[in-house]
C-alpha positions as CSV (number, residue, x, y, z in Angstrom):
1,X,120.5,78.2,143.1
2,X,123.3,78.5,145.6
3,X,123.2,76.6,148.8
4,X,124.6,77.8,152.1
5,X,127.0,75.7,154.0
6,X,124.8,75.9,157.2
7,X,125.9,75.7,160.8
8,X,128.6,73.5,162.2
9,X,128.7,70.9,164.8
10,X,131.2,71.0,167.6
11,X,133.5,68.7,165.5
12,X,133.4,71.4,162.7
13,X,131.3,69.4,160.1
14,X,128.1,70.8,158.7
15,X,125.0,69.8,160.4
16,X,122.7,67.6,158.2
17,X,119.8,69.3,156.4
18,X,116.1,68.5,156.9
19,X,114.1,69.7,153.8
20,X,110.5,70.8,154.0
21,X,107.9,71.5,151.2
22,X,105.7,74.4,151.8
23,X,102.2,74.1,150.1
24,X,100.2,71.3,151.8
25,X,103.2,70.4,154.2
26,X,103.7,73.6,156.2
27,X,101.0,75.8,154.8
28,X,97.3,75.2,154.2
29,X,96.6,76.2,150.6
30,X,92.8,75.2,150.6
31,X,91.5,78.8,150.9
32,X,93.3,79.9,147.6
33,X,92.6,76.9,145.4
34,X,89.4,78.5,143.9
35,X,91.8,80.9,142.0
36,X,93.1,77.9,140.0
37,X,90.0,75.7,139.5
38,X,88.3,75.5,136.2
39,X,89.5,76.6,132.8
40,X,90.5,80.2,133.7
41,X,93.3,80.0,136.2
42,X,94.6,83.1,138.0
43,X,98.1,82.1,139.1
44,X,99.0,85.6,140.1
45,X,96.0,85.8,142.6
46,X,96.8,82.2,143.8
47,X,100.3,83.2,144.8
48,X,99.4,86.7,146.2
49,X,97.0,84.8,148.6
50,X,99.8,82.6,150.0
51,X,100.6,85.3,152.6
52,X,97.2,84.3,154.2
53,X,97.8,80.6,154.3
54,X,97.2,79.1,157.7
55,X,100.0,77.1,159.2
56,X,99.5,73.3,159.2
57,X,100.2,72.5,162.9
58,X,101.5,69.0,162.3
59,X,104.0,70.2,159.7
60,X,105.1,73.2,161.8
61,X,105.6,70.8,164.9
62,X,107.7,68.4,162.7
63,X,109.9,71.1,161.3
64,X,110.5,72.4,164.8
65,X,111.4,69.0,166.0
66,X,113.9,68.4,163.1
67,X,115.5,71.8,163.7
68,X,116.8,70.6,167.0
69,X,119.3,68.3,165.2
70,X,119.4,69.7,161.7
71,X,119.6,72.8,159.7
72,X,116.2,73.4,158.0
73,X,115.8,74.1,154.3
74,X,112.6,74.8,152.4
75,X,111.9,73.7,148.9
76,X,108.9,74.9,146.9
77,X,107.4,74.8,143.5
78,X,106.4,78.4,143.9
79,X,108.2,80.7,141.4
80,X,111.1,82.8,142.4
81,X,109.0,86.0,142.1
82,X,107.2,84.8,145.3
83,X,110.3,84.7,147.4
84,X,109.6,87.9,149.5
85,X,106.2,86.8,150.5
86,X,107.3,83.2,151.2
87,X,110.2,84.4,153.4
88,X,107.7,86.6,155.3
89,X,105.2,83.8,155.7
90,X,107.9,81.5,157.1
91,X,109.1,84.0,159.6
92,X,105.5,84.7,160.7
93,X,105.1,81.1,161.6
94,X,108.1,81.2,164.0
95,X,110.0,78.7,161.9
96,X,113.9,78.7,161.9
97,X,115.6,80.7,159.2
98,X,117.0,78.4,156.4
99,X,117.8,78.3,152.8
100,X,114.8,78.6,150.5
101,X,114.9,76.9,147.1
102,X,112.3,78.0,144.6
103,X,111.5,77.3,140.9
104,X,112.8,79.7,138.3
105,X,109.9,81.8,137.1
106,X,109.7,80.0,133.7
107,X,110.2,76.3,135.2
108,X,107.1,74.4,134.4
109,X,108.4,70.9,135.0
110,X,106.2,68.6,137.1
111,X,107.1,68.7,140.8
112,X,108.1,65.0,140.7
113,X,110.9,66.0,138.2
114,X,112.0,69.4,139.5
115,X,112.2,68.8,143.2
116,X,114.2,65.5,143.1
117,X,116.8,67.2,140.6
118,X,117.1,70.0,143.2
119,X,117.6,67.6,146.0
120,X,120.3,65.6,144.1
121,X,122.3,68.9,143.8
122,X,121.8,69.7,147.5
123,X,122.8,66.2,148.5
124,X,126.1,66.6,146.6
125,X,127.0,69.4,149.1
126,X,125.3,68.5,152.2
127,X,123.9,65.4,154.0
128,X,120.1,65.4,153.7
129,X,118.6,63.7,156.7
130,X,115.1,63.8,155.7
131,X,112.8,65.3,153.1
132,X,109.0,66.1,154.0
133,X,106.5,66.7,151.2
134,X,102.8,66.1,150.6
135,X,102.9,65.1,147.0
136,X,102.8,61.3,146.7
137,X,104.6,61.3,143.3
138,X,107.3,63.6,144.6
139,X,107.8,61.3,147.7
140,X,108.1,58.3,145.3
141,X,110.6,60.1,143.3
142,X,112.7,61.1,146.4
143,X,112.6,57.4,147.7
144,X,113.7,56.2,144.3
145,X,116.7,58.5,144.8
146,X,117.4,56.9,148.2
147,X,116.3,59.8,150.5
148,X,114.6,59.3,153.8
149,X,111.1,60.7,153.3
150,X,108.2,61.6,155.5
151,X,105.0,61.9,153.5
152,X,103.0,64.9,154.8
153,X,99.4,63.4,155.0
154,X,97.9,66.0,157.4
155,X,96.1,68.0,154.8
156,X,93.3,66.5,152.9
157,X,94.2,65.7,149.3
158,X,93.2,68.1,146.6
159,X,92.8,67.2,142.9
160,X,93.4,71.0,142.2
161,X,96.7,71.1,144.0
162,X,97.8,67.8,142.5
163,X,97.1,69.2,139.1
164,X,99.0,72.4,139.8
165,X,102.0,70.3,140.8
166,X,101.8,67.8,138.0
167,X,100.3,69.5,134.9
168,X,100.9,73.2,135.4
169,X,104.4,72.9,137.1
170,X,103.4,75.0,140.0
171,X,103.6,74.7,143.8
C-alpha cells in the first residue's frame, strides 16, 4: 500500500499522522453483526451493510479534534474490495479526507498482527502521533511497538466482532 506524503507545516515538514480504525471506533457495526453470527457467516452481506453504519459520535469528535493538528489516516481490517463504499461512508460523516489503508482481499491474519505491521511501515515514512482502535489486542500490540494509543471504548464490546477480528481476519 502506498502512503501519501500529506500536508506540510509552515516549516515544510510533513504534519504528523493520526490513525483511526473504522469498525467499532468511528462506525457502529452492531446492526450488521447478525450476518456473521453462528456457523453460516455471510461476509458479503456484512460488508455491504457497512454503508448503513451509524457514526459513533465520540469517535467522530475525536477524529475531528485530531484533524486540527494532524493529517488523518484510516486503517481497517475491511478487505480492499470494500474501498468505494468505505470512502463514501467516511465522506458522508464529514470526516477529513485522508489515506485509507485496507487489507488485501486474501489477507486473513488476525488484526493484532496485520494492523501493527502496517503501522510500522507508515511510521518509517511519517510521524504517527496517535492511533485509535477499539480492539484491545490491537491496542496492546500497538503499545508494544511504542505507539501512543487511544483505546476506543465507546461502543459496547461484541464477542462477534472480536471473533471477526481475531479468528476470521476481518474488520
